[in-house]
C-alpha positions as CSV (number, residue, x, y, z in Angstrom):
1,M,-28.2,-193.5,210.4
2,S,-28.6,-195.1,206.9
3,K,-28.7,-198.8,206.7
4,L,-25.4,-200.6,206.0
5,Y,-25.0,-203.3,203.4
6,S,-22.2,-205.8,202.9
7,G,-20.2,-205.8,199.6
8,A,-22.0,-209.0,198.6
9,E,-25.4,-207.3,199.3
10,I,-24.4,-204.3,197.3
11,V,-23.7,-206.5,194.3
12,F,-27.3,-207.6,194.3
13,K,-28.7,-204.1,195.1
14,C,-26.9,-203.0,191.9
15,L,-28.2,-205.9,189.8
16,E,-31.7,-205.2,191.1
17,D,-31.5,-201.5,190.2
18,Q,-30.1,-202.4,186.7
19,G,-33.0,-204.8,186.1
20,V,-30.9,-207.9,185.9
21,K,-32.9,-211.1,186.2
22,I,-30.4,-213.7,184.9
23,V,-26.8,-214.4,186.0
24,F,-24.6,-217.2,184.7
25,G,-21.8,-218.4,186.9
26,Y,-19.7,-220.9,188.7
27,P,-18.9,-220.6,192.5
28,G,-15.5,-220.7,194.1
29,G,-13.6,-219.6,197.2
30,A,-13.2,-215.9,196.4
31,V,-16.9,-215.4,195.5
32,L,-18.5,-217.5,198.3
33,P,-19.9,-214.4,200.1
34,I,-21.7,-213.4,196.9
35,Y,-23.1,-216.9,196.4
36,D,-24.1,-217.0,200.0
37,E,-26.1,-213.8,199.5
38,L,-27.7,-215.2,196.3
39,K,-30.3,-217.2,198.2
40,N,-31.7,-213.9,199.6
41,H,-32.5,-212.4,196.2
42,K,-35.2,-214.2,194.4
43,F,-35.4,-211.7,191.6
44,V,-32.2,-213.2,190.1
45,K,-32.1,-216.6,188.5
46,H,-28.7,-218.1,188.6
47,I,-27.7,-220.6,185.8
48,L,-24.9,-222.9,187.0
49,V,-22.7,-223.7,184.0
50,R,-20.0,-226.4,183.9
51,H,-17.1,-224.2,182.9
52,E,-16.4,-220.5,183.3
53,Q,-15.9,-220.1,179.5
54,G,-19.4,-221.5,179.2
55,A,-20.7,-218.8,181.5
56,G,-19.1,-216.1,179.3
57,H,-20.5,-217.6,176.1
58,A,-24.0,-218.2,177.6
59,A,-24.0,-214.5,178.8
60,E,-23.1,-213.6,175.2
61,G,-25.9,-215.6,173.7
62,Y,-28.3,-214.0,176.3
63,A,-27.1,-210.5,175.4
64,R,-27.1,-210.9,171.7
65,S,-30.6,-212.4,171.5
66,S,-32.2,-210.2,174.1
67,G,-30.5,-206.8,173.7
68,K,-29.8,-206.8,177.5
69,P,-26.3,-207.0,179.0
70,G,-25.2,-210.5,180.0
71,V,-23.9,-210.9,183.6
72,L,-21.7,-213.6,185.0
73,F,-20.1,-214.5,188.4
74,V,-16.8,-216.4,188.6
75,T,-14.1,-216.9,191.2
76,S,-10.5,-215.7,191.3
77,G,-7.5,-217.2,189.5
78,P,-8.5,-220.0,187.1
79,G,-12.2,-218.9,187.3
80,A,-11.2,-215.5,185.9
81,T,-8.7,-216.7,183.4
82,N,-11.2,-219.3,182.0
83,T,-13.4,-216.3,181.0
84,V,-10.7,-214.7,178.9
85,T,-11.8,-216.4,175.7
86,A,-15.4,-215.3,176.1
87,L,-14.5,-211.8,177.1
88,T,-12.2,-211.4,174.1
89,D,-15.0,-212.9,171.9
90,A,-17.5,-210.3,173.3
91,Y,-14.9,-207.6,172.8
92,M,-14.4,-208.4,169.2
93,D,-18.1,-208.8,168.4
94,S,-19.3,-205.8,170.5
95,I,-21.4,-207.8,173.0
96,P,-22.3,-206.1,176.3
97,L,-21.1,-208.3,179.3
98,V,-20.6,-207.5,182.9
99,C,-18.2,-210.0,184.5
100,I,-18.0,-209.9,188.3
101,T,-15.0,-211.8,189.6
102,G,-13.9,-212.6,193.1
103,Q,-10.4,-211.8,194.2
104,V,-8.2,-212.8,197.2
105,P,-8.4,-210.5,200.2
106,T,-6.7,-207.1,199.7
107,H,-3.9,-207.8,202.1
108,L,-2.9,-210.9,200.1
109,I,-2.9,-209.2,196.7
110,G,0.6,-209.5,195.2
111,T,1.7,-212.4,197.5
112,D,1.0,-215.2,195.0
113,A,-1.8,-216.4,197.3
114,F,-3.9,-219.4,196.5
115,Q,-6.0,-218.8,193.3
116,E,-4.6,-215.3,192.9
117,C,-3.9,-213.8,189.5
118,D,-3.7,-210.2,188.2
119,T,-7.3,-210.4,186.8
120,T,-7.5,-206.7,185.8
121,G,-4.0,-206.9,184.2
122,I,-4.9,-210.1,182.2
123,T,-8.3,-208.8,181.1
124,R,-7.3,-205.2,180.3
125,P,-6.7,-205.9,176.5
126,C,-10.0,-207.8,176.1
127,T,-12.5,-205.5,178.0
128,K,-13.8,-202.0,177.4
129,H,-12.8,-201.3,181.0
130,N,-12.1,-203.1,184.2
131,W,-11.8,-202.3,187.9
132,L,-10.2,-203.7,191.0
133,V,-12.4,-202.4,193.9
134,K,-10.3,-202.2,197.1
135,N,-12.6,-199.7,198.8
136,I,-16.1,-200.8,199.8
137,K,-17.4,-197.2,199.3
138,D,-16.5,-197.4,195.6
139,L,-18.3,-200.7,194.9
140,G,-21.8,-199.6,194.1
141,K,-20.9,-196.7,191.8
142,T,-18.3,-198.9,190.1
143,I,-20.8,-201.6,189.3
144,H,-23.2,-199.1,187.9
145,K,-20.5,-197.5,185.9
146,A,-19.6,-200.9,184.5
147,F,-23.2,-201.4,183.2
148,E,-23.1,-197.9,181.6
149,I,-19.8,-198.6,179.8
150,A,-20.8,-202.1,178.7
151,T,-24.1,-200.9,177.1
152,T,-23.3,-197.4,175.7
153,G,-21.4,-196.4,172.6
154,R,-19.9,-199.5,170.9
155,P,-21.1,-202.2,173.4
156,G,-18.6,-204.6,174.9
157,P,-17.5,-206.5,178.0
158,V,-16.4,-205.0,181.3
159,L,-15.0,-206.7,184.5
160,V,-15.3,-205.8,188.1
161,D,-12.8,-207.6,190.4
162,I,-13.9,-207.7,194.1
163,P,-11.5,-208.9,196.8
164,K,-13.1,-211.3,199.3
165,D,-12.8,-209.0,202.3
166,V,-14.6,-206.2,200.4
167,Q,-17.5,-208.6,199.9
168,F,-17.8,-208.8,203.7
169,Q,-17.3,-205.1,204.6
170,K,-20.3,-202.8,205.0
171,T,-21.3,-199.4,203.8
172,S,-24.4,-197.4,202.9
173,Y,-25.9,-197.8,199.4
174,T,-27.4,-195.0,197.2
175,K,-30.1,-196.2,194.8
176,Y,-29.0,-195.9,191.2
177,K,-30.6,-193.1,189.1
178,K,-30.6,-194.1,185.5
179,Q,-29.1,-191.4,183.3
180,K,-31.0,-190.4,180.2
181,K,-29.8,-190.4,176.6
182,L,-26.5,-192.2,177.4
183,N,-26.5,-193.8,174.0
184,G,-27.9,-190.7,172.3
185,K,-26.3,-187.3,172.1
186,K,-23.2,-188.3,174.0
187,H,-22.1,-190.6,171.1
188,N,-23.7,-188.7,168.1
189,H,-21.0,-186.4,166.7
190,F,-22.5,-186.0,163.2
191,S,-24.1,-182.9,161.8
192,Q,-26.8,-182.1,159.2
193,K,-23.9,-181.2,156.9
194,D,-22.7,-184.8,157.1
195,I,-26.2,-186.1,156.2
196,D,-26.5,-183.6,153.3
197,E,-23.1,-184.8,152.0
198,L,-24.2,-188.4,152.2
199,I,-27.4,-187.7,150.2
200,K,-25.4,-185.8,147.7
201,L,-23.1,-188.8,147.1
202,M,-26.1,-191.1,146.9
203,S,-27.8,-188.8,144.3
204,K,-24.7,-188.8,142.1
205,S,-24.0,-192.6,142.3
206,S,-24.9,-195.0,139.5
207,K,-23.4,-198.1,141.2
208,P,-24.2,-197.8,144.9
209,I,-24.3,-200.5,147.6
210,F,-25.1,-200.6,151.4
211,Y,-22.5,-202.6,153.3
212,T,-24.0,-203.4,156.7
213,G,-22.7,-205.1,159.9
214,G,-23.3,-206.0,163.5
215,G,-23.5,-202.4,164.5
216,V,-27.0,-202.3,163.0
217,V,-28.1,-205.2,165.2
218,N,-26.4,-203.7,168.3
219,S,-28.2,-200.4,167.8
220,G,-31.5,-202.2,168.4
221,P,-34.6,-203.4,166.5
222,K,-35.5,-199.8,165.6
223,A,-32.2,-199.5,163.7
224,S,-33.0,-202.7,161.7
225,A,-36.5,-201.4,160.9
226,L,-35.0,-198.0,159.8
227,L,-32.4,-199.8,157.6
228,R,-35.2,-201.6,155.8
229,E,-37.0,-198.3,155.2
230,L,-33.8,-196.6,153.9
231,V,-33.0,-199.5,151.5
232,N,-36.6,-199.4,150.2
233,T,-36.5,-195.6,149.9
234,T,-33.3,-195.6,147.8
235,G,-33.7,-198.8,145.8
236,F,-30.0,-199.6,146.4
237,P,-28.7,-203.1,146.8
238,I,-27.5,-204.2,150.2
239,T,-25.1,-206.8,151.6
240,S,-24.1,-207.8,155.1
241,T,-21.3,-209.1,157.1
242,L,-21.6,-212.4,159.1
243,Q,-22.6,-210.5,162.2
244,G,-25.1,-208.3,160.4
245,L,-27.3,-211.1,159.1
246,G,-30.9,-210.5,160.0
247,A,-30.8,-206.7,160.2
248,Y,-32.3,-206.8,156.6
249,P,-34.6,-209.6,155.4
250,G,-32.6,-212.4,153.9
251,E,-35.2,-213.3,151.3
252,D,-35.7,-209.7,150.0
253,N,-34.7,-209.1,146.4
254,Q,-32.5,-206.1,147.2
255,F,-30.4,-208.3,149.5
256,L,-27.3,-209.8,147.8
257,G,-26.5,-212.2,150.6
258,M,-23.5,-212.2,152.9
259,L,-20.2,-210.9,151.5
260,G,-16.6,-211.8,152.4
261,M,-14.4,-214.9,152.2
262,H,-17.4,-217.3,151.8
263,G,-19.9,-214.7,150.7
264,S,-21.9,-214.6,147.5
265,Y,-20.5,-214.0,144.1
266,E,-22.8,-211.0,143.5
267,A,-22.2,-209.4,146.9
268,N,-18.4,-209.5,146.5
269,N,-18.4,-208.4,142.9
270,A,-20.8,-205.6,143.6
271,M,-18.6,-204.4,146.5
272,H,-15.6,-204.4,144.1
273,D,-17.2,-202.6,141.2
274,C,-19.4,-200.1,143.1
275,D,-18.8,-196.4,142.8
276,L,-20.4,-195.7,146.3
277,M,-20.0,-197.9,149.3
278,I,-22.1,-197.0,152.4
279,N,-20.7,-198.9,155.4
280,I,-23.3,-199.0,158.2
281,G,-21.9,-200.5,161.4
282,A,-19.2,-202.8,160.0
283,R,-15.4,-202.9,160.6
284,F,-13.8,-203.5,157.2
285,D,-12.1,-206.6,158.7
286,D,-9.8,-208.8,156.7
287,R,-12.4,-211.5,156.0
288,I,-14.3,-208.9,154.0
289,T,-11.7,-206.8,152.4
290,G,-9.3,-209.4,151.1
291,K,-6.2,-207.6,149.7
292,I,-6.6,-204.1,151.1
293,D,-5.0,-202.2,148.1
294,E,-7.4,-203.9,145.7
295,F,-10.5,-203.5,147.8
296,S,-13.2,-201.6,145.9
297,P,-10.7,-199.4,144.2
298,K,-13.0,-197.1,142.3
299,S,-15.6,-196.3,145.0
300,K,-16.2,-193.4,147.3
301,K,-16.6,-194.8,150.8
302,V,-18.8,-193.7,153.6
303,H,-18.5,-195.1,157.1
304,I,-21.3,-194.8,159.7
305,D,-20.3,-196.1,163.1
306,I,-20.7,-195.2,166.7
307,D,-17.1,-195.9,167.5
308,P,-14.8,-193.2,166.1
309,S,-11.7,-195.5,166.5
310,S,-13.1,-197.9,163.9
311,I,-13.2,-195.2,161.2
312,N,-10.1,-195.0,159.0
313,K,-8.5,-197.8,161.0
314,I,-8.2,-200.2,158.0
315,V,-9.8,-198.5,155.0
316,K,-9.6,-194.8,154.4
317,V,-13.0,-193.3,153.7
318,N,-14.3,-190.2,152.0
319,L,-17.0,-189.4,154.5
320,A,-17.1,-190.4,158.2
321,I,-20.3,-190.2,160.2
322,V,-19.9,-190.9,163.9
323,G,-23.1,-191.7,165.6
324,D,-25.6,-194.3,166.6
325,V,-26.8,-196.1,163.5
326,A,-30.5,-195.6,164.3
327,E,-30.0,-191.8,164.8
328,V,-28.0,-191.5,161.6
329,I,-30.5,-193.4,159.5
330,T,-33.4,-191.5,161.0
331,S,-31.7,-188.2,160.0
332,T,-31.0,-189.6,156.5
333,I,-34.5,-190.7,155.8
334,K,-36.0,-187.5,157.2
335,T,-33.7,-185.4,154.9
336,I,-34.4,-187.6,151.8
337,K,-38.2,-187.2,152.3
338,K,-37.7,-183.4,152.6
339,V,-35.3,-182.8,149.6
340,K,-35.9,-185.8,147.4
341,P,-39.3,-187.3,148.2
342,N,-39.4,-189.6,145.2
343,F,-35.7,-190.7,145.5
344,A,-36.1,-194.4,144.5
345,K,-38.4,-193.5,141.5
346,S,-36.2,-190.7,140.2
347,N,-33.0,-192.7,140.7
348,K,-34.3,-195.9,139.2
349,Q,-33.1,-195.2,135.7
350,K,-29.6,-194.1,136.9
351,I,-29.0,-197.4,138.7
352,S,-30.9,-199.7,136.3
353,K,-27.7,-200.9,134.5
354,W,-26.1,-201.6,137.8
355,W,-29.0,-203.8,138.8
356,E,-28.7,-205.6,135.4
357,K,-25.1,-206.3,136.1
358,I,-25.9,-207.6,139.6
359,E,-28.6,-209.9,138.3
360,K,-26.0,-211.4,135.9
361,W,-23.7,-212.1,138.8
362,R,-26.7,-213.5,140.8
363,S,-27.6,-215.9,138.0
364,I,-24.3,-217.7,138.7
365,K,-26.0,-219.0,141.8
366,S,-22.8,-219.2,143.7
367,F,-24.3,-221.0,146.7
368,D,-25.5,-223.9,144.6
369,F,-24.0,-227.3,145.1
370,V,-24.2,-230.8,143.7
371,N,-26.5,-232.8,145.9
372,S,-26.4,-236.5,146.5
373,T,-29.2,-239.1,146.8
374,E,-27.1,-241.1,149.3
375,L,-24.6,-239.0,151.2
376,I,-25.9,-236.1,153.2
377,K,-24.5,-232.9,151.8
378,P,-24.0,-230.4,154.6
379,Q,-25.5,-227.6,152.5
380,Y,-28.6,-229.7,152.0
381,A,-28.9,-230.4,155.7
382,V,-28.9,-226.7,156.5
383,Q,-31.3,-225.9,153.7
384,R,-33.8,-228.4,155.0
385,L,-33.3,-227.2,158.5
386,Y,-34.2,-223.7,157.3
387,E,-37.3,-224.8,155.3
388,L,-38.6,-226.8,158.2
389,T,-38.1,-224.1,160.8
390,K,-38.4,-220.7,159.0
391,N,-42.0,-220.1,160.2
392,K,-41.2,-220.8,163.9
393,D,-39.3,-217.5,164.9
394,T,-36.2,-219.6,165.4
395,Y,-33.0,-218.6,167.1
396,I,-29.8,-220.0,165.7
397,T,-26.4,-220.2,167.3
398,T,-23.3,-221.7,165.6
399,E,-19.9,-222.9,166.3
400,V,-17.0,-221.9,164.1
401,G,-15.9,-223.5,160.8
402,Q,-17.5,-224.9,157.6
403,H,-20.9,-225.5,159.2
404,Q,-20.9,-221.8,160.4
405,M,-20.4,-220.6,156.8
406,W,-23.0,-223.0,155.4
407,A,-25.4,-221.8,158.0
408,A,-24.7,-218.2,157.0
409,Q,-25.2,-219.0,153.3
410,H,-28.3,-221.2,153.5
411,Y,-30.2,-220.2,156.5
412,K,-32.1,-216.9,155.8
413,F,-32.8,-214.5,158.6
414,D,-35.6,-211.9,158.4
415,K,-35.2,-210.5,161.9
416,P,-32.3,-209.2,164.0
417,N,-31.1,-210.9,167.1
418,R,-31.9,-214.4,165.7
419,W,-28.4,-215.2,164.6
420,M,-25.6,-215.7,167.3
421,T,-22.2,-216.6,166.1
422,S,-18.5,-215.9,166.9
423,G,-17.3,-213.6,164.2
424,G,-14.2,-211.6,165.1
425,L,-12.5,-214.1,167.3
426,G,-13.8,-217.3,165.6
427,T,-14.2,-219.2,168.9
428,M,-14.7,-222.9,168.6
429,G,-16.8,-223.9,171.6
430,Y,-19.1,-220.8,171.4
431,G,-22.3,-222.3,170.0
432,L,-23.5,-224.7,172.6
433,P,-23.2,-222.4,175.7
434,A,-24.4,-219.5,173.6
435,A,-27.6,-221.6,172.9
436,V,-28.0,-222.0,176.7
437,G,-28.0,-218.2,177.1
438,V,-30.4,-217.8,174.2
439,Q,-32.8,-220.4,175.5
440,V,-32.8,-218.9,179.0
441,A,-33.7,-215.5,177.4
442,H,-36.4,-217.0,175.2
443,P,-37.7,-220.1,177.1
444,N,-40.6,-220.7,174.8
445,K,-38.8,-220.2,171.5
446,L,-37.1,-222.8,169.2
447,V,-33.3,-222.5,169.8
448,I,-31.0,-224.5,167.5
449,D,-27.2,-224.8,167.8
450,I,-25.8,-225.6,164.4
451,D,-22.6,-227.3,165.5
452,G,-19.6,-229.1,164.2
453,E,-18.4,-232.3,165.9
454,A,-15.0,-230.8,166.6
455,S,-16.3,-227.6,168.0
456,F,-19.0,-229.4,170.0
457,L,-16.3,-231.4,171.9
458,M,-14.8,-228.2,173.2
459,T,-17.7,-227.2,175.5
460,M,-19.9,-230.2,175.4
461,Q,-20.0,-230.3,179.2
462,E,-22.8,-227.7,179.0
463,L,-25.1,-230.6,178.0
464,S,-25.2,-231.0,181.8
465,T,-26.4,-227.4,182.2
466,I,-29.1,-228.0,179.5
467,C,-30.3,-231.1,181.3
468,Q,-30.3,-229.5,184.8
469,Y,-32.5,-226.5,183.7
470,K,-34.6,-228.5,181.3
471,L,-33.7,-226.2,178.4
472,P,-35.2,-227.5,175.1
473,V,-32.1,-226.6,173.1
474,K,-31.7,-228.5,169.8
475,I,-28.1,-229.4,168.9
476,F,-27.7,-230.0,165.2
477,I,-24.3,-231.5,164.6
478,V,-23.0,-231.3,161.1
479,N,-20.6,-234.2,161.5
480,N,-17.9,-234.8,158.9
481,K,-15.4,-236.3,161.3
482,W,-12.8,-233.6,160.4
483,M,-11.9,-230.2,161.6
484,G,-13.6,-229.2,158.4
485,M,-12.3,-225.7,157.7
486,V,-8.8,-226.7,158.8
487,R,-9.0,-229.7,156.4
488,Q,-10.2,-227.4,153.6
489,W,-7.3,-225.0,154.1
490,Q,-4.9,-227.9,154.2
491,E,-6.4,-229.2,150.9
492,L,-6.4,-225.9,149.1
493,I,-3.4,-224.2,150.5
494,H,-1.1,-227.0,151.7
495,S,-1.4,-229.4,148.8
496,G,-3.6,-231.9,150.7
497,R,-1.2,-232.4,153.6
498,Y,-3.8,-233.2,156.2
499,S,-1.9,-232.7,159.4
500,E,-3.8,-233.6,162.6
501,S,-7.2,-232.4,161.3
502,Y,-8.9,-235.8,161.3
503,T,-10.6,-236.9,164.5
504,E,-9.6,-240.5,164.9
505,S,-11.9,-241.2,167.9
506,L,-15.3,-239.7,168.2
507,P,-18.0,-240.6,170.8
508,D,-21.3,-242.1,169.8
509,F,-23.2,-238.8,170.0
510,V,-26.5,-240.4,170.4
511,K,-25.3,-242.4,173.5
512,L,-23.5,-239.4,174.8
513,A,-26.7,-237.3,174.6
514,E,-28.6,-240.0,176.3
515,S,-26.1,-240.3,179.1
516,F,-26.9,-236.6,179.9
517,G,-30.7,-237.3,179.8
518,I,-31.0,-235.7,176.4
519,V,-32.7,-237.3,173.4
520,G,-30.3,-238.5,170.7
521,L,-31.1,-238.8,167.0
522,K,-29.0,-239.7,164.0
523,A,-29.2,-239.3,160.2
524,E,-26.8,-240.9,157.8
525,K,-28.6,-240.8,154.4
526,S,-30.1,-238.0,152.4
527,S,-33.5,-239.6,152.6
528,E,-33.4,-239.5,156.4
529,V,-32.8,-235.8,156.8
530,D,-36.4,-234.4,156.8
531,N,-37.8,-237.0,159.2
532,A,-34.9,-236.5,161.6
533,I,-35.3,-232.7,161.6
534,K,-39.1,-233.0,162.0
535,E,-38.6,-235.4,165.0
536,M,-36.1,-233.0,166.5
537,I,-38.5,-230.1,166.3
538,K,-41.5,-232.2,167.6
539,I,-39.8,-233.3,170.8
540,K,-40.3,-230.6,173.5
541,K,-37.1,-231.5,175.2
542,P,-33.4,-231.0,174.5
543,V,-32.4,-233.0,171.5
544,L,-29.0,-233.8,169.9
545,L,-29.2,-234.7,166.2
546,D,-26.1,-236.2,164.7
547,M,-26.2,-235.4,161.0
548,V,-23.5,-237.5,159.4
549,V,-22.4,-235.6,156.2
550,D,-20.1,-235.9,153.3
551,Q,-16.5,-235.8,154.7
552,K,-15.0,-234.3,151.5
553,E,-17.3,-231.4,150.9
554,N,-15.7,-228.0,150.9
555,C,-17.3,-224.6,151.5
556,F,-17.6,-222.4,148.4
557,P,-17.5,-219.7,147.2
558,M,-14.2,-218.9,148.7
559,I,-11.9,-216.0,148.3
560,P,-8.3,-217.3,148.8
561,S,-6.4,-215.4,151.5
562,G,-4.3,-212.7,150.1
563,A,-6.4,-212.4,147.0
564,A,-8.7,-209.4,146.0
565,H,-12.3,-209.8,147.1
566,N,-13.5,-210.2,143.5
567,E,-11.0,-213.2,142.9
568,I,-13.5,-215.8,143.9
569,L,-13.3,-219.6,143.7
570,L,-16.8,-220.8,142.9
571,G,-16.3,-224.5,143.4
572,P,-13.9,-227.5,143.4
573,E,-13.5,-227.1,139.6
574,D,-11.7,-223.8,140.3
575,K,-8.3,-225.2,141.2
576,T,-5.9,-223.2,143.4
577,T,-2.4,-222.6,142.1
578,D,0.7,-221.0,143.5
579,E,-0.4,-217.8,141.8
580,T,-3.9,-218.1,143.4
581,I,-2.6,-218.5,146.9
582,N,0.9,-217.2,147.4
583,E,3.1,-217.2,150.5
584,E,1.5,-214.0,151.7
585,G,-1.9,-215.5,151.4
586,M,-0.8,-218.6,153.3
587,V,0.3,-216.4,156.1
588,L,-3.1,-214.6,156.2
589,V,-5.3,-217.7,156.7
């Protein structure tokens, strides 16, 4: 007779077979059997967070920086509902998570029992798939299926809800046999005809551009390497969404910087004026397109994506190529080398005027700002952070708001998986717990959370987690005492009516850090910036640096909501009017 295992044991048998070594979580009544079993499985390191949302974001940071799925344990009811923000964040940004929740015993489901909620019902809209496992015999295969769904195709979060009685029940366990090519042929629906058509469009184009997104990063390091080869092979300019940063070297001359609402002048204008737009792993979301009917009106559009539901969802395209980014680019490069071995050289003359135009846009230097010898300009703070850390293989997380955009503009990434930020959902409170996950994944690397004081306050309890596990995370607070992006919108869109966006009472961040056993530093003048950053880096412990910056500084360039993506405000001298931002635009912010 085969050995019988409890449901709690099967959870760990599954994790072991899946190669999981890190779990983030928070115990509670409905997951006590799992936590009781935890002590018997030394292959798993459990990170005790201080809030279930923090567990989700930490798992996201771990997944995004390592390429492995993030795993978390939480209890029923509020434990599960507290993860909804993180699950939705992961769903929007295509991050593979496996969330295992406890549930009340099966006989109590539907009775409004203590800490009961309809977890699968609540999380259905924000997961790729979820399960309520009522039969112990289904548990093992369900968990393995969860990992498969989370990590294949377009990655995303999944949830397995396990009633408490099922965690005690026993059954046999069959060792998991990993299936081959789950992310390969199964999701590649393109043909050689599609590749030939793409190369035909590329050959005819005189104003092409690559528009790349997080799908390149999600496809793995190979995809990023292949992208670099493709761009070099063609000589085409390339831009990136917020989530795609790092897939192509940020310092390379062919890179036009980030595009979108706070993207570069040259990237947005090139996207508008191009005759061929090749979208690789991006979603055409509203922060990129601006006014849809004026988005790149004269271009032929190609969309390469592993998720067929993303194609023609927002912008109609001329050529759809459904498949894994790495596979599509491999086929494209192979075919170019076969039919047009000197593509870049032969095409150089055709696109030379296009590059001249781009260089004129680039000469505007849209990310420039007026620095101060006294006040710390936030852009300057990020620039100095970049210059002093760029040779250290640094991992960056951010919160959401002005500091996030300044980080995207002024911190250059040359490698994928070094940039972790909340894009689709725009979750304040993401950065600090995400940094926990990144540091756990890369214990000997420099991990910096570029934060805002308002965002920081949302999940600052994770300082306790950082302290407990002695994680040398660096927290770089760009402190302007406002909800910066809210204040900026109120200034530009609502005629300076600053309603509830100023934080009247802030803690002394240095003392707060010290109360958690973390080193606290502060800089208030421009002359103090470099020394403060150097000190932060030098200390081999967790450090919080309170960088007190100019309160009135706004983030430019900026495409006003409702405007076309080439209608860019370059700085405060570009005043907004009722025509610049109409009622429709105000609605879209």
